[in-house]
C-alpha positions in Angstrom: 31.0 -272.0 169.7 31.2 -268.3 170.0 34.8 -266.5 170.4 34.2 -265.9 174.4 37.2 -262.9 174.1 35.2 -261.4 171.0 33.3 -257.7 172.4 29.9 -257.6 171.1 28.5 -254.5 168.9 25.8 -253.1 171.8 22.4 -254.1 170.6 23.6 -257.1 167.5 20.1 -258.6 167.9 21.6 -261.7 165.6 23.3 -264.6 165.5 26.8 -263.7 165.5 29.9 -266.1 163.6 31.3 -269.0 164.9 35.0 -269.1 165.3 34.9 -272.2 163.0 32.9 -270.3 160.1 35.7 -267.8 160.8 38.5 -270.1 160.5 37.1 -271.4 157.3 37.0 -268.4 155.4 38.1 -268.6 151.8 40.4 -265.8 150.8 38.7 -263.9 147.5 40.7 -264.3 144.3 42.5 -261.3 144.0 43.2 -260.1 140.2 45.3 -256.9 139.2 44.0 -254.2 136.8 46.0 -251.3 135.7 48.1 -251.7 138.8 45.9 -252.3 141.3 44.7 -255.3 143.3 40.7 -255.6 142.9 39.0 -258.8 145.1 36.7 -260.6 143.5 33.6 -260.4 145.3 29.9 -259.7 145.3 27.6 -257.4 147.1 26.1 -260.3 149.5 29.8 -261.8 150.1 31.0 -257.9 150.9 28.4 -257.4 153.4 29.2 -261.1 155.1 32.7 -260.0 155.0 31.9 -256.6 156.8 30.0 -258.9 159.2 33.1 -261.2 160.2 34.9 -257.6 160.4 32.4 -255.8 163.0 32.3 -259.3 165.1 36.1 -259.5 165.5 36.8 -256.1 166.3 40.0 -255.7 164.4 40.3 -252.2 162.8 39.8 -252.8 159.3 39.6 -251.1 155.6 37.6 -251.2 152.5 38.2 -249.2 149.3 35.6 -248.9 146.3 37.9 -248.1 143.6 37.1 -247.4 139.6 38.6 -245.9 137.1 39.9 -242.6 139.0 41.5 -244.5 141.5 43.3 -246.2 139.1 44.4 -243.2 137.0 45.1 -241.5 140.2 47.3 -244.0 141.7 49.6 -244.9 138.6 50.9 -241.0 139.7 50.1 -241.5 142.9 52.7 -243.9 145.2 51.0 -243.7 148.8 47.5 -244.3 147.5 48.4 -247.5 145.4 50.1 -248.5 148.3 47.2 -247.9 150.5 44.7 -250.0 147.6 47.8 -252.8 148.2 47.1 -252.9 152.1 43.5 -252.6 152.1 41.5 -255.3 153.9 39.1 -255.4 150.2 39.5 -253.6 147.1 35.7 -253.3 145.6 35.1 -252.9 142.0 33.3 -249.8 141.7 33.3 -249.7 137.7 31.5 -251.6 134.5 34.4 -250.5 133.0 37.2 -252.6 135.2 34.4 -255.6 135.4 35.0 -255.6 131.0 38.7 -255.1 131.6 38.8 -258.1 133.8 37.3 -260.3 131.2 39.7 -259.3 128.1 42.1 -260.1 130.5 41.0 -263.7 131.2 40.7 -262.9 134.9 36.5 -262.4 135.2 35.3 -260.2 138.3 31.9 -261.7 138.9 30.1 -258.5 139.8 30.5 -254.7 140.3 30.1 -253.5 143.9 29.7 -249.8 143.4 30.4 -247.6 146.6 26.7 -245.9 146.1 25.2 -248.9 145.5 26.8 -250.3 148.8 26.0 -247.1 150.9 22.2 -247.9 150.8 22.4 -251.7 151.2 25.0 -251.3 154.1 22.3 -249.0 155.7 19.3 -251.3 155.3 21.9 -254.5 156.9 22.9 -252.3 159.4 19.8 -251.9 160.4 18.9 -255.9 160.3 21.9 -256.4 162.6 21.8 -253.5 164.9 25.3 -251.5 163.8 26.4 -248.0 164.6 27.0 -246.4 161.4 28.8 -243.0 161.5 29.0 -240.4 158.3 32.6 -238.1 158.2 32.8 -235.4 155.6 30.6 -233.3 153.1 28.5 -230.9 155.1 26.1 -230.2 157.7 23.0 -230.4 155.0 23.8 -233.3 152.9 24.6 -235.4 156.9 21.5 -234.3 157.9 19.3 -235.0 154.8 21.2 -238.3 154.3 20.8 -239.4 157.9 16.9 -238.2 158.1 15.9 -240.1 154.7 18.4 -243.7 155.6 16.7 -243.5 159.0 13.0 -243.0 157.7 13.9 -246.1 154.9 15.1 -248.2 157.2 13.5 -248.4 161.0 15.6 -249.0 163.4 19.1 -248.0 161.7 20.9 -246.5 164.1 23.7 -243.5 162.7 25.0 -242.7 166.0 26.9 -239.8 164.7 27.6 -237.4 161.8 30.3 -234.7 161.6 31.4 -232.8 158.7 34.5 -231.0 159.6 35.1 -227.7 158.2 37.2 -227.4 154.7 40.5 -228.1 155.0 43.5 -229.9 153.5 44.7 -233.0 154.7 47.1 -232.5 157.3 45.6 -229.2 158.2 42.6 -231.4 159.5 41.7 -231.1 162.7 42.1 -235.0 163.5 42.1 -234.5 167.4 38.3 -233.0 166.8 37.5 -235.6 164.5 38.4 -238.7 166.6 36.9 -237.0 169.7 33.4 -237.1 167.6 34.1 -240.8 166.1 35.3 -242.3 169.6 32.0 -240.6 171.8 30.1 -242.2 169.3 31.1 -245.3 169.4 30.2 -246.9 165.8 31.2 -250.4 164.5 31.0 -248.9 160.6 32.7 -245.3 159.6 32.0 -243.5 156.6 33.7 -241.5 154.7 32.8 -239.0 152.6 36.0 -236.6 151.8 36.2 -237.2 148.3 39.4 -239.7 147.0 41.8 -240.0 147.8 41.7 -237.8 150.8 39.4 -240.0 152.4 41.4 -243.3 151.6 44.2 -241.3 153.1 42.9 -239.9 156.0 41.7 -243.4 156.7 44.4 -244.8 156.7 46.4 -242.6 158.5 43.8 -242.8 161.4 42.1 -246.8 161.0 43.8 -248.0 163.8 43.7 -245.7 166.4 40.0 -244.6 166.4 39.5 -248.4 167.0 36.7 -248.6 164.6 36.2 -251.9 163.5 35.3 -251.2 159.8 36.2 -247.8 157.4 34.7 -247.3 154.2 35.7 -244.5 151.9 32.1 -243.7 150.1 32.9 -240.6 148.3 29.3 -239.0 146.7 27.4 -241.6 148.1 25.6 -239.5 150.8 25.2 -236.8 147.9 23.1 -239.3 146.0 21.1 -240.6 149.3 20.2 -237.0 150.1 19.3 -236.4 146.4 22.2 -233.7 145.7 22.4 -235.4 142.3 20.3 -238.5 141.1 21.7 -242.1 139.8 21.9 -243.1 136.2 19.5 -245.4 135.0 19.8 -248.8 135.3 20.8 -249.6 131.5 23.2 -247.0 132.0 25.1 -248.3 134.5 24.6 -251.9 133.3 26.6 -250.6 130.0 29.2 -248.4 131.9 27.9 -244.9 130.7 26.8 -244.1 133.9 30.0 -241.3 133.6 28.1 -239.8 130.9 25.3 -239.0 133.4 27.0 -237.8 136.1 29.4 -235.4 133.5 26.2 -234.1 132.3 25.5 -232.9 136.0 29.1 -231.6 136.9 30.7 -230.8 133.6 32.7 -228.5 135.2 34.4 -230.8 138.1 34.5 -233.9 136.2 35.3 -232.9 132.4 39.3 -232.6 132.9 39.4 -235.5 135.2 37.4 -238.0 133.3 39.3 -236.7 130.4 42.4 -237.9 132.2 40.7 -240.8 133.1 39.8 -242.3 129.4 43.7 -241.0 128.2 45.2 -243.2 130.9 42.5 -246.1 130.8 43.4 -246.7 126.6 47.2 -246.6 127.4 47.0 -248.8 130.5 44.9 -251.5 129.4 47.0 -251.4 125.9 50.3 -251.6 127.8 48.6 -254.3 130.4 47.3 -256.7 127.4 50.6 -256.0 125.0 53.0 -257.4 128.0 50.5 -259.8 129.4 50.4 -261.6 126.2 51.5 -264.7 125.4 55.3 -265.1 125.0 57.5 -267.6 125.0 59.5 -266.8 128.3 62.8 -268.9 129.1 63.7 -269.7 132.5 66.9 -268.1 133.7 69.4 -271.0 133.8 70.9 -269.9 137.1 71.7 -271.6 139.8 71.1 -269.4 143.3 71.1 -270.5 146.9 69.4 -267.3 148.6 68.6 -269.3 151.9 69.2 -267.2 154.9 68.2 -267.0 158.4 66.5 -263.6 157.8 64.4 -264.5 155.2 62.1 -267.2 154.1 62.4 -268.1 150.2 59.6 -269.1 148.0 60.3 -270.5 144.4 57.7 -270.1 141.4 58.3 -272.0 137.9 56.6 -272.4 134.6 53.4 -270.5 134.1 52.0 -268.4 137.1 48.7 -267.8 135.6 44.9 -268.4 137.4 45.3 -272.2 136.4 48.1 -272.9 138.7 46.6 -270.4 141.0 43.6 -272.3 140.9 45.7 -275.9 140.9 47.3 -274.6 144.6 50.6 -275.2 142.6 51.8 -271.7 143.3 52.7 -271.0 147.4 51.5 -267.9 148.9 54.8 -266.3 149.3 53.8 -265.3 153.0 56.2 -264.9 156.2 56.9 -268.5 157.9 59.0 -269.1 161.3 58.8 -266.1 162.6 60.6 -264.4 159.3 59.0 -261.3 158.5 61.0 -260.9 154.7 59.9 -263.1 151.8 62.3 -263.9 148.7 60.3 -264.8 145.8 62.5 -266.5 143.2 61.2 -266.0 140.0 63.8 -267.1 137.9 61.9 -270.1 136.2 58.7 -268.2 135.4 58.1 -268.2 131.8 54.7 -266.6 131.8 52.6 -264.6 134.4 48.5 -263.0 134.4 46.4 -260.8 136.5 45.7 -263.6 139.4 49.0 -264.7 139.5 49.9 -260.7 140.4 47.0 -261.1 142.5 48.4 -264.3 144.4 52.2 -261.9 144.6 50.3 -259.3 146.1 48.3 -261.0 148.7 52.1 -262.1 149.7 53.3 -258.7 149.6 50.4 -257.6 151.9 51.0 -260.3 154.7 54.8 -259.4 154.4 53.9 -256.0 155.5 51.4 -257.0 158.0 54.4 -258.8 159.6 56.6 -255.7 159.5 58.8 -257.2 156.3 59.3 -257.2 152.9 58.6 -258.9 149.9 61.7 -259.0 147.2 61.1 -260.0 143.3 64.7 -262.2 143.1 65.7 -262.7 139.7 62.2 -261.8 137.7 62.6 -262.8 133.5 61.4 -260.2 131.1 58.1 -261.6 130.8 57.2 -261.0 134.7 59.5 -257.7 135.0 57.9 -255.9 131.8 54.5 -256.6 133.0 55.2 -255.7 137.1 57.4 -252.2 135.9 54.5 -251.0 133.1 51.8 -251.6 136.4 54.3 -249.7 138.5 54.2 -252.0 140.7 58.4 -252.0 141.1 58.0 -248.7 143.0 56.9 -251.1 146.1 58.3 -254.1 145.3 62.3 -254.3 145.0 63.9 -256.7 142.6 67.0 -258.3 143.5 69.1 -260.2 141.1 71.9 -261.7 143.5 70.7 -263.3 147.2 73.0 -260.7 149.2 71.5 -257.6 147.0 67.4 -259.8 147.7 68.8 -258.9 151.5 69.5 -255.7 151.7 66.5 -254.6 149.4 64.6 -256.3 152.0 66.2 -254.6 154.9 65.4 -251.4 153.3 61.6 -252.0 152.3 61.4 -253.4 155.9 57.4 -252.1 157.0 58.8 -250.7 160.5 61.3 -247.7 160.5 64.9 -248.1 161.8 65.8 -244.5 163.1 69.8 -244.2 164.0 69.9 -240.9 166.2 73.5 -239.1 166.8 74.0 -235.2 168.0 76.5 -233.6 165.7 77.6 -230.3 166.8 74.5 -228.1 167.0 72.1 -230.4 164.9 70.8 -233.6 165.5 71.4 -236.0 162.4 68.9 -239.1 162.2 69.2 -241.4 159.5 66.3 -243.7 158.7 66.1 -247.1 157.1 62.3 -249.2 156.1 58.8 -246.9 155.9 58.2 -243.4 158.0 54.3 -244.6 158.4 52.0 -243.1 161.9 53.7 -246.1 164.4 57.2 -245.0 163.1 56.0 -241.3 163.1 55.8 -241.6 167.2 59.6 -243.4 167.4 61.2 -240.6 165.2 59.9 -237.9 167.3 60.5 -239.4 170.6 64.0 -239.3 169.8 64.4 -236.0 167.9 62.5 -234.6 171.2 65.5 -236.0 173.5 68.2 -234.6 171.7 67.3 -231.4 174.1 70.4 -229.8 172.8 70.3 -229.8 169.4 68.7 -227.1 166.8 68.8 -228.4 163.5 67.1 -231.3 162.7 68.8 -233.3 159.5 67.6 -236.2 158.2 68.7 -238.5 156.2 66.2 -240.6 153.9 69.2 -242.4 151.6 67.3 -245.6 152.9 63.6 -244.6 153.7 62.0 -247.2 151.0 58.3 -245.2 151.9 57.1 -242.2 153.4 52.6 -241.9 153.4 50.7 -238.6 155.4 51.1 -239.7 158.8 55.1 -239.4 157.9 54.7 -236.4 156.2 53.3 -235.2 159.5 56.1 -236.2 161.4 57.5 -234.1 159.4 55.6 -231.2 159.6 56.3 -231.5 163.5 59.9 -231.8 163.2 60.2 -228.7 161.1 58.5 -226.9 164.1 60.4 -228.4 167.2 64.1 -227.4 164.9 62.1 -223.7 164.8 61.2 -224.2 168.3 64.8 -224.4 169.3 65.9 -221.6 166.7 67.3 -223.8 164.0 65.3 -225.2 161.0 65.2 -229.1 159.0 66.9 -230.2 156.6 66.2 -233.6 154.4 68.7 -235.2 151.9 68.7 -238.4 150.3 65.3 -238.4 149.5 64.3 -241.3 147.0 61.3 -241.4 144.1 58.3 -242.9 146.4 59.3 -239.8 148.8 59.5 -237.2 146.5 56.1 -238.7 144.6 54.8 -238.5 148.2 56.5 -234.5 149.6 55.5 -233.5 145.6 51.6 -234.2 145.6 51.4 -233.1 149.3 53.1 -229.5 148.0 54.8 -228.9 151.3 57.3 -226.5 151.5 60.2 -228.4 152.9 63.9 -228.2 152.2 64.6 -231.1 150.5 68.2 -232.4 148.7 68.1 -235.7 146.4 71.7 -236.0 147.8 72.5 -237.9 150.9 74.1 -236.0 154.1 77.6 -236.6 154.4 78.6 -239.3 156.9 
């Protein structure tokens, strides 16, 4: 029986999935490689998952991540968070498939963005899906559209738009959104280059209400014939990067040098900290139960065998409790698959508006989690009280407190400043009409993304229009990282504002 409330895409000529099939869907295995959670899916499984996304009509995004993504995410906490939150992270790199095998968590197949784009076009032509291309330039978009429509009769590319080149926060998103909403696509393919396209998708995919958004990088350049794909033997042997380097040496040389250096160091580090060691259980008794926390305990080996056997519960919210405490005191070993299960729990907690806190991880666990930079997003605590406080600060929701003080409005922010919280924060500050200066205390702000940065720029504009200014204080390492990479000229003081 079909879901009677589902909105069927325009012109879909095939039998849609049944509700029973959707409920019986098995989530793919997640494997953490070099700090990134990759999903073990094939090309055919990816297309089947896109079918489900289009049918369900709930906005989601998919990332095709290669070695450069992992390298960039190692120094970009926002990109790493985007990858942790993605519905699917596809492995777009033969070296990463090799890495998964070396770490005994093999991914079955490479699913490259440059392969997915034409396969998805053929699939969309069969299914009647509406595609929209965003990014690149007008000439490439026109050539790619013409070639794909000629090759796949019936393909409905319902719109294309190449916005004028600008930095992420300077793009005219209202105009972009107007083009996309008018076209009503089922699938949005974004070719703005990584990580710009991933950050843009993360900022806007919910509001656009497009079921499936995918960053595709230079895939349209290949379709249009601007660049050619490497021979199949080079793709299979992991040498496609050499072929690309020959075509674009000036643009790619420094990037590939950084990626290879990162790959050697990060793989060695993960292999070292993931090696077999005699990790002792921590001999402590904890009673962390509290009304606001769901508590899970792992013990023994948190490895692929334990995950497959179902011996490790997914640390997910239960009974209306958004925050989850994962007690790791009894874990003696953890591998890439065990970490993947942990990050599944992280994603479920964030979706519920909460946080996942790691309690008392032993050296075996903490070494690996830290070397993969996961401690930037997963707080670690050593007592139940500290765990509750960490969960409160790392909440996915923003909790702003606003008060007028003299000629200024003082705002203390706790949680995360993302798109949903930004609206609330702006509303609070705009109500303080008599205040000129805006002073933000971010000492308890766990994370900020590009939508949050846009909010800060808007707050500065509000203050300047009133004849005042914006002051930011108490920013932690995550917030400073996002601000630094965005290269915004905002006043920043790491010291919290006085009470």
